[in-house]
PASEBA-1860 file (N, C-alpha, C; in nm, 3 decimals):
! residues 81
1> MTFLGILL> 0.159/-1.828/-0.136/0.060/-1.729/-0.169/-0.052/-1.797/-0.246 ~ -0.172/-1.757/-0.218/-0.288/-1.817/-0.283/-0.302/-1.763/-0.425 ~ -0.383/-1.833/-0.501/-0.408/-1.792/-0.639/-0.471/-1.653/-0.644 ~ -0.564/-1.626/-0.554/-0.628/-1.495/-0.549/-0.526/-1.386/-0.514 ~ -0.433/-1.417/-0.425/-0.328/-1.321/-0.390/-0.239/-1.289/-0.508 ~ -0.206/-1.391/-0.585/-0.123/-1.370/-0.704/-0.196/-1.280/-0.803 ~ -0.326/-1.303/-0.822/-0.403/-1.219/-0.914/-0.410/-1.075/-0.867 ~ -0.428/-1.055/-0.737/-0.438/-0.919/-0.684/-0.305/-0.844/-0.694
9> IGLLIGLI> -0.195/-0.912/-0.663/-0.063/-0.849/-0.675/-0.034/-0.820/-0.823 ~ -0.068/-0.913/-0.912/-0.049/-0.889/-1.055/-0.130/-0.771/-1.104 ~ -0.254/-0.760/-1.056/-0.338/-0.647/-1.094/-0.278/-0.516/-1.043 ~ -0.233/-0.514/-0.919/-0.174/-0.393/-0.861/-0.050/-0.350/-0.938 ~ 0.038/-0.443/-0.965/0.161/-0.411/-1.038/0.128/-0.370/-1.181 ~ 0.035/-0.438/-1.246/-0.005/-0.402/-1.381/-0.067/-0.263/-1.388 ~ -0.150/-0.230/-1.290/-0.211/-0.096/-1.289/-0.108/0.014/-1.266 ~ -0.016/-0.010/-1.175/0.090/0.089/-1.151/0.175/0.108/-1.276
17> ARLLTPGP> 0.208/-0.004/-1.341/0.288/0.005/-1.464/0.213/0.080/-1.573 ~ 0.083/0.056/-1.585/0.004/0.128/-1.687/-0.003/0.276/-1.657 ~ -0.012/0.312/-1.529/-0.016/0.453/-1.492/0.117/0.523/-1.519 ~ 0.227/0.451/-1.504/0.359/0.511/-1.522/0.405/0.511/-1.667 ~ 0.338/0.435/-1.753/0.377/0.425/-1.893/0.295/0.525/-1.974 ~ 0.362/0.619/-2.042/0.286/0.717/-2.121/0.225/0.654/-2.246 ~ 0.121/0.715/-2.293/0.057/0.670/-2.416/-0.067/0.588/-2.389 ~ -0.140/0.555/-2.495/-0.264/0.480/-2.478/-0.238/0.334/-2.441
25> TPQGILVT> -0.324/0.281/-2.359/-0.317/0.139/-2.322/-0.455/0.078/-2.339 ~ -0.485/0.029/-2.459/-0.619/-0.022/-2.486/-0.645/-0.162/-2.431 ~ -0.547/-0.225/-2.366/-0.566/-0.360/-2.314/-0.666/-0.359/-2.200 ~ -0.732/-0.471/-2.181/-0.831/-0.485/-2.076/-0.769/-0.525/-1.943 ~ -0.855/-0.555/-1.847/-0.811/-0.587/-1.712/-0.737/-0.720/-1.708 ~ -0.777/-0.818/-1.789/-0.708/-0.947/-1.789/-0.566/-0.934/-1.842 ~ -0.547/-0.854/-1.945/-0.412/-0.832/-1.998/-0.327/-0.758/-1.896 ~ -0.388/-0.666/-1.822/-0.316/-0.594/-1.718/-0.268/-0.690/-1.609
33> IVIGIAGS> -0.353/-0.783/-1.570/-0.315/-0.881/-1.468/-0.202/-0.970/-1.520 ~ -0.215/-1.017/-1.644/-0.112/-1.105/-1.701/0.021/-1.032/-1.713 ~ 0.019/-0.907/-1.758/0.142/-0.829/-1.770/0.201/-0.804/-1.631 ~ 0.118/-0.778/-1.532/0.167/-0.759/-1.396/0.233/-0.883/-1.340 ~ 0.170/-0.998/-1.359/0.227/-1.124/-1.309/0.354/-1.158/-1.384 ~ 0.352/-1.145/-1.517/0.471/-1.176/-1.597/0.586/-1.081/-1.564 ~ 0.556/-0.954/-1.545/0.659/-0.857/-1.507/0.717/-0.889/-1.371 ~ 0.633/-0.934/-1.278/0.680/-0.972/-1.146/0.774/-1.092/-1.153
41> VLATYGGQ> 0.733/-1.192/-1.229/0.817/-1.312/-1.241/0.949/-1.278/-1.309 ~ 0.942/-1.202/-1.417/1.061/-1.163/-1.491/1.159/-1.086/-1.403 ~ 1.109/-0.985/-1.334/1.196/-0.900/-1.252/1.244/-0.970/-1.126 ~ 1.160/-1.052/-1.066/1.199/-1.120/-0.943/1.312/-1.218/-0.968 ~ 1.294/-1.307/-1.063/1.399/-1.405/-1.090/1.521/-1.341/-1.153 ~ 1.500/-1.245/-1.240/1.614/-1.177/-1.303/1.694/-1.096/-1.204 ~ 1.627/-1.019/-1.120/1.696/-0.936/-1.021/1.768/-1.017/-0.916 ~ 1.708/-1.127/-0.873/1.773/-1.212/-0.775/1.889/-1.289/-0.836
49> ALGFYHAG> 1.874/-1.331/-0.961/1.983/-1.404/-1.028/2.104/-1.314/-1.051 ~ 2.078/-1.187/-1.079/2.188/-1.093/-1.101/2.243/-1.035/-0.970 ~ 2.177/-1.065/-0.859/2.224/-1.020/-0.729/2.187/-0.877/-0.695 ~ 2.086/-0.821/-0.761/2.045/-0.684/-0.733/1.974/-0.673/-0.598 ~ 1.899/-0.776/-0.559/1.827/-0.776/-0.433/1.795/-0.920/-0.395 ~ 1.746/-0.936/-0.272/1.709/-1.068/-0.221/1.559/-1.072/-0.201 ~ 1.507/-1.192/-0.178/1.363/-1.210/-0.160/1.313/-1.129/-0.042 ~ 1.199/-1.062/-0.059/1.136/-0.986/0.048/1.178/-0.841/0.058
57> ETAGFIGS> 1.269/-0.795/-0.025/1.312/-0.655/-0.020/1.218/-0.568/-0.102 ~ 1.213/-0.439/-0.067/1.128/-0.344/-0.138/1.170/-0.331/-0.285 ~ 1.296/-0.350/-0.311/1.344/-0.341/-0.449/1.276/-0.444/-0.538 ~ 1.230/-0.555/-0.481/1.160/-0.656/-0.559/1.029/-0.603/-0.615 ~ 0.956/-0.525/-0.536/0.831/-0.467/-0.583/0.858/-0.364/-0.692 ~ 0.958/-0.281/-0.668/0.995/-0.180/-0.768/1.042/-0.248/-0.896 ~ 1.120/-0.353/-0.882/1.165/-0.429/-0.999/1.049/-0.493/-1.073 ~ 0.948/-0.538/-0.999/0.830/-0.598/-1.063/0.755/-0.496/-1.146
65> VFGAIVLI> 0.742/-0.375/-1.095/0.676/-0.268/-1.171/0.758/-0.235/-1.295 ~ 0.890/-0.227/-1.279/0.977/-0.199/-1.393/0.966/-0.310/-1.498 ~ 0.963/-0.436/-1.454/0.947/-0.548/-1.547/0.815/-0.540/-1.623 ~ 0.708/-0.500/-1.555/0.578/-0.486/-1.621/0.580/-0.370/-1.721 ~ 0.649/-0.262/-1.687/0.661/-0.149/-1.780/0.733/-0.194/-1.907 ~ 0.839/-0.271/-1.891/0.914/-0.322/-2.007/0.822/-0.407/-2.094 ~ 0.741/-0.491/-2.032/0.649/-0.575/-2.110/0.542/-0.494/-2.181 ~ 0.494/-0.387/-2.119/0.396/-0.300/-2.184/0.458/-0.233/-2.306
73> VLARLFSG> 0.579/-0.184/-2.291/0.648/-0.118/-2.404/0.672/-0.219/-2.516 ~ 0.714/-0.340/-2.482/0.735/-0.443/-2.584/0.604/-0.481/-2.653 ~ 0.497/-0.489/-2.578/0.366/-0.521/-2.637/0.323/-0.414/-2.735 ~ 0.350/-0.288/-2.702/0.316/-0.179/-2.795/0.400/-0.184/-2.921 ~ 0.528/-0.218/-2.907/0.616/-0.225/-3.024/0.572/-0.333/-3.120 ~ 0.528/-0.448/-3.067/0.494/-0.560/-3.151/0.346/-0.570/-3.185 ~ 0.266/-0.475/-3.137/0.123/-0.480/-3.166/0.091/-0.435/-3.308 ~ 0.180/-0.360/-3.371/0.161/-0.321/-3.509/0.069/-0.202/-3.530
81> R> 0.045/-0.126/-3.428/-0.044/-0.009/-3.442/0.034/0.114/-3.470
END
């Protein structure tokens, strides 16, 4: 996958996670992309290592969104607001 593809998928997953997470999200678009990419990496490797799904399954996308939601919640907890 190209670098641009990774950014677009990260943005899509980050935006979906922000929409599904209640409460204010004052982070900008770059933080959304980073959270989306990090959530994807976290959920993809974690889910495959635990045997929840294999590469290319729809559960990987859902897991990526869930991973990004977890990162958003953790960022809010540690932001000190």
